[in-house]
TIKE-327873 format. One record per atom (N, C-alpha, C): residue number from 1; residue in one letter; atom name; x, y, z. Coordinates in steps of 0.05 Angstrom, whole numbers. Last residue first. Example, Ala and Ser with C-alpha at 12.3 -4.5 7.8 and 13.67 -1.06 7.14 Angstrom:
2,S,N,257,-45,142 $
2,S,CA,273,-21,143 $
2,S,C,258,1,157 $
1,A,N,264,-114,156 $
1,A,CA,246,-90,156 $
1,A,C,264,-66,156 $
//
This chain:
255,R,N,672,872,-192 $
255,R,CA,661,864,-165 $
255,R,C,627,866,-165 $
254,D,N,699,883,-232 $
254,D,CA,667,876,-237 $
254,D,C,655,857,-209 $
253,D,N,736,951,-244 $
253,D,CA,734,923,-234 $
253,D,C,701,915,-241 $
252,E,N,781,1004,-263 $
252,E,CA,756,992,-258 $
252,E,C,753,962,-255 $
251,I,N,823,1048,-232 $
251,I,CA,823,1018,-243 $
251,I,C,787,1013,-241 $
250,E,N,862,1107,-238 $
250,E,CA,841,1095,-239 $
250,E,C,835,1072,-253 $
249,P,N,912,1152,-220 $
249,P,CA,911,1132,-228 $
249,P,C,884,1118,-225 $
248,G,N,928,1209,-202 $
248,G,CA,904,1202,-212 $
248,G,C,903,1181,-221 $
247,E,N,995,1205,-220 $
247,E,CA,975,1219,-205 $
247,E,C,944,1210,-219 $
246,V,N,1057,1172,-217 $
246,V,CA,1036,1184,-234 $
246,V,C,1010,1190,-213 $
245,D,N,1128,1170,-214 $
245,D,CA,1107,1178,-203 $
245,D,C,1085,1189,-219 $
244,T,N,1179,1171,-227 $
244,T,CA,1157,1153,-246 $
244,T,C,1133,1158,-230 $
243,T,N,1212,1228,-237 $
243,T,CA,1199,1211,-220 $
243,T,C,1186,1194,-240 $
242,G,N,1226,1283,-258 $
242,G,CA,1245,1265,-250 $
242,G,C,1240,1239,-238 $
241,D,N,1178,1312,-270 $
241,D,CA,1188,1320,-245 $
241,D,C,1213,1296,-233 $
240,Y,N,1144,1343,-323 $
240,Y,CA,1169,1330,-319 $
240,Y,C,1175,1334,-288 $
239,V,N,1078,1341,-313 $
239,V,CA,1101,1362,-317 $
239,V,C,1121,1338,-311 $
238,K,N,1029,1292,-329 $
238,K,CA,1040,1307,-310 $
238,K,C,1065,1322,-325 $
237,N,N,957,1264,-336 $
237,N,CA,977,1273,-350 $
237,N,C,997,1285,-321 $
236,A,N,935,1205,-299 $
236,A,CA,933,1232,-304 $
236,A,C,960,1241,-316 $
235,A,N,905,1138,-325 $
235,A,CA,923,1160,-302 $
235,A,C,926,1187,-320 $
234,T,N,868,1085,-323 $
234,T,CA,872,1107,-332 $
234,T,C,894,1123,-314 $
233,F,N,838,1019,-336 $
233,F,CA,859,1033,-322 $
233,F,C,869,1058,-337 $
232,G,N,791,987,-350 $
232,G,CA,791,1012,-353 $
232,G,C,815,1034,-330 $
231,T,N,793,926,-305 $
231,T,CA,787,945,-326 $
231,T,C,783,971,-332 $
230,L,N,797,863,-275 $
230,L,CA,811,894,-275 $
230,L,C,802,906,-298 $
229,N,N,757,818,-242 $
229,N,CA,768,826,-268 $
229,N,C,772,859,-265 $
228,L,N,765,764,-193 $
228,L,CA,753,796,-204 $
228,L,C,773,811,-221 $
227,D,N,728,705,-177 $
227,D,CA,750,721,-197 $
227,D,C,745,751,-199 $
226,R,N,709,693,-113 $
226,R,CA,698,703,-139 $
226,R,C,725,711,-152 $
225,V,N,725,635,-72 $
225,V,CA,724,661,-81 $
225,V,C,716,672,-113 $
224,T,N,657,595,-55 $
224,T,CA,690,598,-66 $
224,T,C,695,630,-71 $
223,I,N,630,563,-14 $
223,I,CA,627,588,-20 $
223,I,C,654,600,-35 $
222,D,N,600,500,-3 $
222,D,CA,624,519,-4 $
222,D,C,616,546,-14 $
221,A,N,559,465,44 $
221,A,CA,568,466,24 $
221,A,C,589,488,18 $
220,T,N,516,424,87 $
220,T,CA,544,440,83 $
220,T,C,547,443,53 $
219,A,N,457,426,120 $
219,A,CA,468,415,96 $
219,A,C,490,434,101 $
218,E,N,399,409,162 $
218,E,CA,421,426,160 $
218,E,C,435,406,137 $
217,G,N,330,432,181 $
217,G,CA,351,412,172 $
217,G,C,374,424,173 $
216,T,N,266,425,212 $
216,T,CA,288,442,206 $
216,T,C,307,422,194 $
215,T,N,221,395,227 $
215,T,CA,215,419,206 $
215,T,C,244,436,200 $
214,N,N,210,332,242 $
214,N,CA,227,351,239 $
214,N,C,227,369,220 $
213,A,N,167,297,233 $
213,A,CA,185,292,256 $
213,A,C,203,319,262 $
212,L,N,109,313,207 $
212,L,CA,140,316,202 $
212,L,C,142,314,235 $
211,A,N,58,270,188 $
211,A,CA,61,295,200 $
211,A,C,99,295,207 $
210,Y,N,10,245,134 $
210,Y,CA,35,244,149 $
210,Y,C,36,276,169 $
209,N,N,-36,248,111 $
209,N,CA,-33,221,123 $
209,N,C,-6,220,139 $
208,N,N,-41,286,88 $
208,N,CA,-61,285,113 $
208,N,C,-53,262,126 $
207,Q,N,-23,276,34 $
207,Q,CA,-14,302,59 $
207,Q,C,-22,296,73 $
206,D,N,-29,250,-9 $
206,D,CA,-30,234,23 $
206,D,C,-12,252,42 $
205,A,N,-26,277,-55 $
205,A,CA,-55,257,-50 $
205,A,C,-53,250,-18 $
204,G,N,2,344,-41 $
204,G,CA,5,316,-47 $
204,G,C,-19,301,-42 $
203,G,N,26,390,3 $
203,G,CA,12,381,-23 $
203,G,C,12,356,-27 $
202,T,N,62,411,40 $
202,T,CA,41,431,28 $
202,T,C,12,413,7 $
201,I,N,94,402,96 $
201,I,CA,76,388,79 $
201,I,C,58,403,69 $
200,E,N,146,448,111 $
200,E,CA,120,443,110 $
200,E,C,116,419,93 $
199,I,N,197,484,139 $
199,I,CA,194,453,129 $
199,I,C,163,449,132 $
198,N,N,228,529,169 $
198,N,CA,203,527,155 $
198,N,C,195,503,139 $
197,T,N,293,512,141 $
197,T,CA,275,524,163 $
197,T,C,251,522,147 $
196,Y,N,359,490,129 $
196,Y,CA,332,492,122 $
196,Y,C,315,499,146 $
195,N,N,423,527,124 $
195,N,CA,398,525,144 $
195,N,C,375,515,124 $
194,V,N,485,504,110 $
194,V,CA,466,512,97 $
194,V,C,441,503,113 $
193,T,N,553,517,136 $
193,T,CA,525,503,138 $
193,T,C,506,515,120 $
192,K,N,610,502,92 $
192,K,CA,595,517,107 $
192,K,C,560,517,114 $
191,D,N,657,476,73 $
191,D,CA,638,467,90 $
191,D,C,620,485,104 $
190,T,N,695,540,64 $
190,T,CA,691,508,58 $
190,T,C,664,502,81 $
189,G,N,679,603,42 $
189,G,CA,687,589,59 $
189,G,C,679,554,49 $
188,T,N,660,672,35 $
188,T,CA,669,652,24 $
188,T,C,682,628,46 $
187,N,N,594,699,63 $
187,N,CA,623,696,57 $
187,N,C,636,673,49 $
186,K,N,545,707,78 $
186,K,CA,549,704,53 $
186,K,C,575,702,43 $
185,D,N,526,645,119 $
185,D,CA,528,675,121 $
185,D,C,534,673,96 $
184,E,N,494,598,118 $
184,E,CA,493,613,146 $
184,E,C,505,642,143 $
183,F,N,455,598,59 $
183,F,CA,479,594,74 $
183,F,C,478,605,97 $
182,G,N,384,572,62 $
182,G,CA,404,592,57 $
182,G,C,430,587,75 $
181,A,N,318,564,49 $
181,A,CA,338,544,56 $
181,A,C,363,570,50 $
180,D,N,249,544,70 $
180,D,CA,268,558,59 $
180,D,C,295,544,63 $
179,Y,N,195,501,41 $
179,Y,CA,214,506,58 $
179,Y,C,234,527,50 $
178,S,N,143,452,24 $
178,S,CA,157,483,22 $
178,S,C,177,484,40 $
177,F,N,132,387,-17 $
177,F,CA,139,403,8 $
177,F,C,146,435,-2 $
176,E,N,86,335,-28 $
176,E,CA,100,358,-39 $
176,E,C,107,378,-10 $
175,L,N,74,266,-35 $
175,L,CA,79,288,-17 $
175,L,C,91,308,-29 $
174,D,N,47,204,-47 $
174,D,CA,48,224,-59 $
174,D,C,50,253,-38 $
173,D,N,71,133,-43 $
173,D,CA,53,154,-26 $
173,D,C,66,177,-46 $
172,G,N,104,95,-60 $
172,G,CA,83,100,-78 $
172,G,C,64,128,-64 $
171,D,N,126,67,2 $
171,D,CA,125,72,-27 $
171,D,C,105,74,-41 $
170,L,N,120,118,54 $
170,L,CA,114,94,40 $
170,L,C,118,94,16 $
169,R,N,168,160,72 $
169,R,CA,145,158,66 $
169,R,C,144,127,56 $
168,D,N,224,184,92 $
168,D,CA,219,150,98 $
168,D,C,189,152,95 $
167,D,N,256,227,48 $
167,D,CA,243,230,74 $
167,D,C,237,195,75 $
166,T,N,313,271,29 $
166,T,CA,299,248,26 $
166,T,C,276,246,53 $
165,F,N,320,342,-4 $
165,F,CA,326,322,25 $
165,F,C,309,295,18 $
164,G,N,351,404,-30 $
164,G,CA,336,376,-24 $
164,G,C,340,359,-10 $
163,T,N,383,446,-75 $
163,T,CA,371,436,-46 $
163,T,C,359,415,-46 $
162,G,N,405,478,-111 $
162,G,CA,411,452,-110 $
162,G,C,402,438,-78 $
161,E,N,428,541,-80 $
161,E,CA,416,529,-101 $
161,E,C,422,495,-100 $
160,V,N,417,591,-35 $
160,V,CA,436,569,-43 $
160,V,C,415,557,-61 $
159,D,N,439,660,-13 $
159,D,CA,420,647,-30 $
159,D,C,437,616,-35 $
158,T,N,463,702,13 $
158,T,CA,463,675,27 $
158,T,C,450,652,10 $
157,T,N,507,739,-28 $
157,T,CA,481,736,-20 $
157,T,C,486,711,4 $
156,G,N,553,747,-56 $
156,G,CA,543,777,-36 $
156,G,C,515,767,-30 $
155,D,N,571,706,-87 $
155,D,CA,558,728,-99 $
155,D,C,547,747,-81 $
154,Y,N,627,660,-96 $
154,Y,CA,612,681,-77 $
154,Y,C,600,703,-94 $
153,V,N,601,602,-125 $
153,V,CA,615,625,-126 $
153,V,C,604,645,-109 $
152,K,N,575,539,-86 $
152,K,CA,574,568,-107 $
152,K,C,598,583,-107 $
151,S,N,547,480,-78 $
151,S,CA,571,498,-76 $
151,S,C,565,524,-90 $
150,E,N,482,459,-61 $
150,E,CA,498,464,-82 $
150,E,C,521,483,-76 $
149,A,N,458,417,-15 $
149,A,CA,457,442,-27 $
149,A,C,483,439,-41 $
148,T,N,413,365,25 $
148,T,CA,435,374,2 $
148,T,C,436,406,-1 $
147,F,N,396,321,75 $
147,F,CA,396,348,65 $
147,F,C,427,357,47 $
146,N,N,386,267,92 $
146,N,CA,406,278,71 $
146,N,C,398,303,59 $
145,S,N,313,268,115 $
145,S,CA,346,266,120 $
145,S,C,353,275,93 $
144,L,N,250,265,161 $
144,L,CA,270,280,134 $
144,L,C,301,277,140 $
143,T,N,206,230,176 $
143,T,CA,232,237,181 $
143,T,C,245,252,156 $
142,L,N,137,225,198 $
142,L,CA,156,231,175 $
142,L,C,189,240,184 $
141,I,N,89,192,224 $
141,I,CA,112,211,229 $
141,I,C,131,203,207 $
140,R,N,21,178,199 $
140,R,CA,50,171,204 $
140,R,C,70,194,210 $
139,A,N,-39,196,239 $
139,A,CA,-13,204,208 $
139,A,C,4,192,225 $
138,T,N,-86,139,256 $
138,T,CA,-64,167,264 $
138,T,C,-44,170,236 $
137,I,N,-140,123,250 $
137,I,CA,-121,116,238 $
137,I,C,-105,142,242 $
136,D,N,-194,95,308 $
136,D,CA,-173,119,286 $
136,D,C,-150,103,277 $
135,A,N,-255,59,294 $
135,A,CA,-229,64,306 $
135,A,C,-208,82,288 $
134,T,N,-313,25,304 $
134,T,CA,-303,46,293 $
134,T,C,-271,47,307 $
133,A,N,-352,-42,273 $
133,A,CA,-336,-21,297 $
133,A,C,-326,4,285 $
132,T,N,-406,-74,258 $
132,T,CA,-383,-58,247 $
132,T,C,-375,-45,283 $
131,P,N,-443,-140,250 $
131,P,CA,-436,-115,266 $
131,P,C,-412,-103,257 $
130,A,N,-480,-159,198 $
130,A,CA,-460,-163,208 $
130,A,C,-448,-139,225 $
129,K,N,-522,-166,156 $
129,K,CA,-528,-157,187 $
129,K,C,-500,-159,204 $
128,E,N,-492,-184,113 $
128,E,CA,-515,-167,114 $
128,E,C,-517,-148,137 $
127,F,N,-460,-222,109 $
127,F,CA,-449,-198,120 $
127,F,C,-474,-177,120 $
126,S,N,-462,-294,107 $
126,S,CA,-471,-272,99 $
126,S,C,-459,-248,120 $
125,L,N,-425,-351,85 $
125,L,CA,-429,-327,108 $
125,L,C,-442,-300,93 $
124,I,N,-448,-421,81 $
124,I,CA,-434,-394,68 $
124,I,C,-441,-374,88 $
123,Y,N,-437,-489,88 $
123,Y,CA,-450,-461,93 $
123,Y,C,-436,-434,77 $
122,N,N,-409,-537,85 $
122,N,CA,-441,-535,82 $
122,N,C,-453,-509,83 $
121,G,N,-359,-526,89 $
121,G,CA,-364,-531,69 $
121,G,C,-397,-531,61 $
120,A,N,-348,-523,149 $
120,A,CA,-355,-502,139 $
120,A,C,-366,-505,104 $
119,D,N,-344,-574,181 $
119,D,CA,-363,-570,164 $
119,D,C,-373,-538,150 $
118,P,N,-293,-571,203 $
118,P,CA,-297,-591,185 $
118,P,C,-324,-584,164 $
117,G,N,-272,-501,207 $
117,G,CA,-278,-522,215 $
117,G,C,-290,-546,195 $
116,G,N,-288,-431,179 $
116,G,CA,-269,-453,187 $
116,G,C,-284,-474,197 $
115,L,N,-303,-379,143 $
115,L,CA,-310,-402,162 $
115,L,C,-292,-417,157 $
114,T,N,-284,-313,148 $
114,T,CA,-286,-334,129 $
114,T,C,-297,-350,147 $
113,S,N,-280,-238,134 $
113,S,CA,-288,-260,149 $
113,S,C,-289,-284,132 $
112,K,N,-284,-193,107 $
112,K,CA,-264,-208,97 $
112,K,C,-263,-230,111 $
111,V,N,-316,-159,128 $
111,V,CA,-324,-171,104 $
111,V,C,-307,-189,93 $
110,L,N,-324,-129,184 $
110,L,CA,-318,-154,176 $
110,L,C,-321,-172,152 $
109,E,N,-304,-60,188 $
109,E,CA,-319,-84,184 $
109,E,C,-306,-109,180 $
108,V,N,-302,3,220 $
108,V,CA,-288,-26,213 $
108,V,C,-307,-44,209 $
107,T,N,-304,74,201 $
107,T,CA,-317,48,208 $
107,T,C,-296,30,195 $
106,I,N,-265,119,236 $
106,I,CA,-272,108,218 $
106,I,C,-279,73,220 $
105,G,N,-253,158,282 $
105,G,CA,-283,145,275 $
105,G,C,-283,137,255 $
104,T,N,-208,199,246 $
104,T,CA,-221,190,269 $
104,T,C,-253,174,258 $
103,G,N,-149,185,194 $
103,G,CA,-177,201,208 $
103,G,C,-185,185,237 $
102,A,N,-116,170,141 $
102,A,CA,-118,173,172 $
102,A,C,-143,189,167 $
101,N,N,-135,113,93 $
101,N,CA,-129,145,105 $
101,N,C,-134,149,128 $
100,E,N,-169,68,81 $
100,E,CA,-137,69,88 $
100,E,C,-127,91,100 $
99,D,N,-225,57,98 $
99,D,CA,-212,74,83 $
99,D,C,-186,69,97 $
98,V,N,-247,13,126 $
98,V,CA,-274,25,99 $
98,V,C,-249,41,88 $
97,F,N,-214,-31,158 $
97,F,CA,-223,-5,153 $
97,F,C,-231,-4,127 $
96,T,N,-229,-97,174 $
96,T,CA,-211,-83,156 $
96,T,C,-229,-58,161 $
95,A,N,-215,-165,209 $
95,A,CA,-232,-140,209 $
95,A,C,-217,-118,185 $
94,V,N,-239,-227,204 $
94,V,CA,-218,-212,199 $
94,V,C,-227,-184,192 $
93,A,N,-252,-290,244 $
93,A,CA,-261,-260,242 $
93,A,C,-234,-244,229 $
92,I,N,-278,-344,223 $
92,I,CA,-243,-338,224 $
92,I,C,-251,-306,220 $
91,L,N,-321,-385,264 $
91,L,CA,-318,-358,245 $
91,L,C,-281,-350,252 $
90,T,N,-334,-457,248 $
90,T,CA,-320,-434,271 $
90,T,C,-324,-412,247 $
89,V,N,-367,-513,263 $
89,V,CA,-363,-488,240 $
89,V,C,-356,-465,253 $
88,D,N,-395,-574,260 $
88,D,CA,-369,-559,273 $
88,D,C,-358,-537,253 $
87,D,N,-459,-590,277 $
87,D,CA,-438,-590,255 $
87,D,C,-419,-567,271 $
86,G,N,-496,-602,324 $
86,G,CA,-476,-626,319 $
86,G,C,-458,-616,292 $
85,D,N,-541,-564,296 $
85,D,CA,-533,-577,320 $
85,D,C,-521,-605,311 $
84,L,N,-524,-514,242 $
84,L,CA,-540,-534,252 $
84,L,C,-529,-550,279 $
83,V,N,-520,-445,250 $
83,V,CA,-506,-470,253 $
83,V,C,-526,-487,264 $
82,G,N,-547,-392,261 $
82,G,CA,-555,-413,241 $
82,G,C,-538,-439,231 $
81,E,N,-494,-346,277 $
81,E,CA,-521,-351,276 $
81,E,C,-530,-373,255 $
80,L,N,-434,-342,308 $
80,L,CA,-450,-353,283 $
80,L,C,-473,-359,289 $
79,I,N,-405,-289,348 $
79,I,CA,-416,-319,342 $
79,I,C,-433,-317,320 $
78,L,N,-368,-250,381 $
78,L,CA,-378,-257,358 $
78,L,C,-384,-285,357 $
77,S,N,-346,-208,423 $
77,S,CA,-366,-228,425 $
77,S,C,-380,-236,404 $
76,N,N,-282,-186,427 $
76,N,CA,-306,-189,410 $
76,N,C,-326,-210,435 $
75,D,N,-226,-132,424 $
75,D,CA,-242,-152,441 $
75,D,C,-269,-161,425 $
74,D,N,-196,-121,377 $
74,D,CA,-184,-120,406 $
74,D,C,-207,-138,415 $
73,I,N,-172,-136,307 $
73,I,CA,-192,-140,329 $
73,I,C,-186,-137,358 $
72,T,N,-145,-90,272 $
72,T,CA,-134,-111,286 $
72,T,C,-167,-112,307 $
71,A,N,-143,-80,199 $
71,A,CA,-146,-77,221 $
71,A,C,-142,-99,242 $
70,D,N,-124,-60,130 $
70,D,CA,-122,-78,152 $
70,D,C,-122,-69,179 $
69,T,N,-117,-19,96 $
69,T,CA,-141,-20,106 $
69,T,C,-142,-44,131 $
68,T,N,-52,11,88 $
68,T,CA,-69,-10,78 $
68,T,C,-95,-7,98 $
67,G,N,-19,53,99 $
67,G,CA,-24,51,75 $
67,G,C,-45,23,61 $
66,D,N,-11,57,155 $
66,D,CA,5,42,141 $
66,D,C,-1,32,108 $
65,Y,N,-23,103,206 $
65,Y,CA,-28,97,179 $
65,Y,C,-7,77,168 $
64,T,N,-32,64,269 $
64,T,CA,-19,85,250 $
64,T,C,-19,85,221 $
63,K,N,-95,53,301 $
63,K,CA,-66,41,282 $
63,K,C,-60,72,273 $
62,N,N,-144,22,346 $
62,N,CA,-127,49,332 $
62,N,C,-98,41,322 $
61,Q,N,-175,-39,344 $
61,Q,CA,-149,-23,357 $
61,Q,C,-147,-5,337 $
60,A,N,-242,-53,352 $
60,A,CA,-220,-46,337 $
60,A,C,-191,-31,355 $
59,T,N,-296,-97,377 $
59,T,CA,-280,-71,383 $
59,T,C,-253,-78,369 $
58,F,N,-361,-134,369 $
58,F,CA,-326,-125,371 $
58,F,C,-317,-100,372 $
57,S,N,-418,-171,381 $
57,S,CA,-400,-141,375 $
57,S,C,-370,-146,377 $
56,G,N,-468,-207,353 $
56,G,CA,-447,-203,371 $
56,G,C,-437,-169,368 $
55,E,N,-470,-250,289 $
55,E,CA,-479,-228,310 $
55,E,C,-463,-232,336 $
54,I,N,-473,-267,227 $
54,I,CA,-454,-259,236 $
54,I,C,-468,-239,263 $
53,T,N,-505,-318,194 $
53,T,CA,-499,-294,197 $
53,T,C,-486,-291,219 $
52,L,N,-505,-366,146 $
52,L,CA,-495,-360,170 $
52,L,C,-492,-326,170 $
51,E,N,-544,-408,98 $
51,E,CA,-529,-379,104 $
51,E,C,-527,-373,126 $
50,I,N,-523,-469,69 $
50,I,CA,-535,-458,91 $
50,I,C,-525,-433,95 $
49,P,N,-511,-487,-1 $
49,P,CA,-500,-485,30 $
49,P,C,-517,-469,42 $
48,Q,N,-555,-532,-39 $
48,Q,CA,-539,-505,-33 $
48,Q,C,-533,-502,-10 $
47,D,N,-581,-582,-48 $
47,D,CA,-552,-576,-51 $
47,D,C,-538,-547,-37 $
46,D,N,-641,-604,-25 $
46,D,CA,-629,-577,-32 $
46,D,C,-600,-581,-31 $
45,T,N,-660,-644,7 $
45,T,CA,-655,-646,-18 $
45,T,C,-641,-628,-33 $
44,L,N,-686,-621,55 $
44,L,CA,-670,-644,58 $
44,L,C,-655,-653,34 $
43,R,N,-713,-574,36 $
43,R,CA,-694,-574,60 $
43,R,C,-676,-600,52 $
42,E,N,-750,-596,7 $
42,E,CA,-732,-582,-7 $
42,E,C,-705,-581,14 $
41,Y,N,-781,-624,51 $
41,Y,CA,-774,-642,27 $
41,Y,C,-749,-623,12 $
40,R,N,-801,-584,70 $
40,R,CA,-785,-604,88 $
40,R,C,-771,-621,68 $
39,A,N,-833,-565,36 $
39,A,CA,-813,-546,47 $
39,A,C,-796,-561,64 $
38,F,N,-877,-601,30 $
38,F,CA,-857,-597,7 $
38,F,C,-832,-577,18 $
37,Y,N,-895,-607,85 $
37,Y,CA,-889,-627,70 $
37,Y,C,-864,-617,51 $
36,P,N,-912,-545,85 $
36,P,CA,-893,-562,107 $
36,P,C,-879,-584,97 $
35,E,N,-957,-549,48 $
35,E,CA,-932,-535,48 $
35,E,C,-906,-543,66 $
34,R,N,-991,-594,61 $
34,R,CA,-972,-594,29 $
34,R,C,-945,-572,36 $
33,A,N,-1024,-599,101 $
33,A,CA,-1000,-614,98 $
33,A,C,-975,-603,83 $
32,H,N,-1078,-584,91 $
32,H,CA,-1061,-574,118 $
32,H,C,-1036,-587,122 $
31,T,N,-1088,-584,41 $
31,T,CA,-1103,-562,56 $
31,T,C,-1083,-563,75 $
30,N,N,-1072,-642,18 $
30,N,CA,-1064,-611,6 $
30,N,C,-1067,-592,19 $
29,I,N,-1087,-674,59 $
29,I,CA,-1065,-673,54 $
29,I,C,-1060,-644,42 $
28,L,N,-1147,-669,50 $
28,L,CA,-1139,-659,78 $
28,L,C,-1103,-649,67 $
27,S,N,-1152,-685,-5 $
27,S,CA,-1159,-658,1 $
27,S,C,-1143,-648,32 $
26,L,N,-1135,-739,4 $
26,L,CA,-1118,-712,-13 $
26,L,C,-1126,-694,-11 $
25,L,N,-1185,-750,35 $
25,L,CA,-1151,-758,47 $
25,L,C,-1135,-734,28 $
24,V,N,-1224,-742,-2 $
24,V,CA,-1222,-732,18 $
24,V,C,-1199,-733,33 $
23,F,N,-1202,-780,-40 $
23,F,CA,-1214,-749,-48 $
23,F,C,-1210,-734,-22 $
22,A,N,-1212,-830,-14 $
22,A,CA,-1188,-819,-29 $
22,A,C,-1185,-786,-40 $
21,F,N,-1263,-832,-9 $
21,F,CA,-1243,-826,20 $
21,F,C,-1223,-819,6 $
20,F,N,-1290,-838,-59 $
20,F,CA,-1292,-814,-42 $
20,F,C,-1275,-810,-10 $
19,F,N,-1268,-880,-77 $
19,F,CA,-1256,-857,-88 $
19,F,C,-1264,-831,-68 $
18,F,N,-1289,-915,-39 $
18,F,CA,-1261,-916,-39 $
18,F,C,-1253,-890,-53 $
17,V,N,-1356,-908,-54 $
17,V,CA,-1333,-903,-29 $
17,V,C,-1303,-894,-26 $
16,G,N,-1341,-928,-106 $
16,G,CA,-1353,-897,-99 $
16,G,C,-1341,-893,-71 $
15,P,N,-1341,-984,-93 $
15,P,CA,-1311,-968,-105 $
15,P,C,-1322,-939,-108 $
14,L,N,-1378,-999,-67 $
14,L,CA,-1355,-995,-49 $
14,L,C,-1332,-980,-66 $
13,K,N,-1432,-1013,-74 $
13,K,CA,-1427,-982,-79 $
13,K,C,-1396,-976,-67 $
12,N,N,-1446,-1065,-65 $
12,N,CA,-1439,-1056,-91 $
12,N,C,-1434,-1026,-96 $
11,A,N,-1448,-1059,-9 $
11,A,CA,-1421,-1071,-28 $
11,A,C,-1412,-1062,-51 $
10,S,N,-1477,-998,12 $
10,S,CA,-1475,-1029,7 $
10,S,C,-1449,-1036,-7 $
9,C,N,-1448,-952,58 $
9,C,CA,-1462,-956,35 $
9,C,C,-1462,-983,37 $
8,L,N,-1453,-896,109 $
8,L,CA,-1447,-929,100 $
8,L,C,-1460,-933,78 $
7,T,N,-1431,-836,104 $
7,T,CA,-1456,-852,98 $
7,T,C,-1446,-883,88 $
6,F,N,-1405,-780,138 $
6,F,CA,-1395,-800,120 $
6,F,C,-1428,-822,126 $
5,N,N,-1387,-712,135 $
5,N,CA,-1406,-726,145 $
5,N,C,-1398,-755,122 $
4,Y,N,-1331,-670,171 $
4,Y,CA,-1341,-687,146 $
4,Y,C,-1360,-710,155 $
3,K,N,-1311,-606,194 $
3,K,CA,-1325,-627,196 $
3,K,C,-1336,-643,169 $
2,R,N,-1249,-566,203 $
2,R,CA,-1276,-573,179 $
2,R,C,-1281,-598,196 $
1,M,N,-1246,-514,256 $
1,M,CA,-1241,-546,243 $
1,M,C,-1258,-553,227 $
//
């Protein structure tokens, strides 16, 4: 603690005493009270909102891939730190995954959370030290349907053209497939079964976000009769025998 010595003076020295006491008083204010005084003054006159932080913890629910980062809070003990006594401010907690794609242990953040309550306008929300959680996004089950195939003229094989199918992927998602397809047999017929087998998702930006519900499928198509053209007719000469019989006739065709 500082010590100060004072000496009483005669009346004609009062002005000097006044200035001396004024100097001492200002020194004390400047030394011991200046910073708290002005800090408090700034707090009372500053129009900037007060920053709040989120404390506590929460858990998030796992979900199936839906193309968004939306997350659902399960349990939580979240609180706002920094609200002045008497103010009514609430936390509107909104959870989001950091990545929309399927995976395990994906970080879930609170960066889309907001403030509510009558006094919310006097505060801003800081996410610098906000808690996080983890949750899984599982692959979406993809159903294949509307299998198609083109009819063909008999060619001695089970090969089929014009194959394809539809699926229920989310709009805008990119998938590529591989598969085998063929008629049940090579013979002609109507509404013959075309079998799809070994269907796989083999590419596309969203390949890992889906799992197939079915890896086989069926379509129907016709195999029509093939026109057979005959050519190269030949016959052997013969000695007159009183008949129209001929020996050695030969015919070529384009079977």
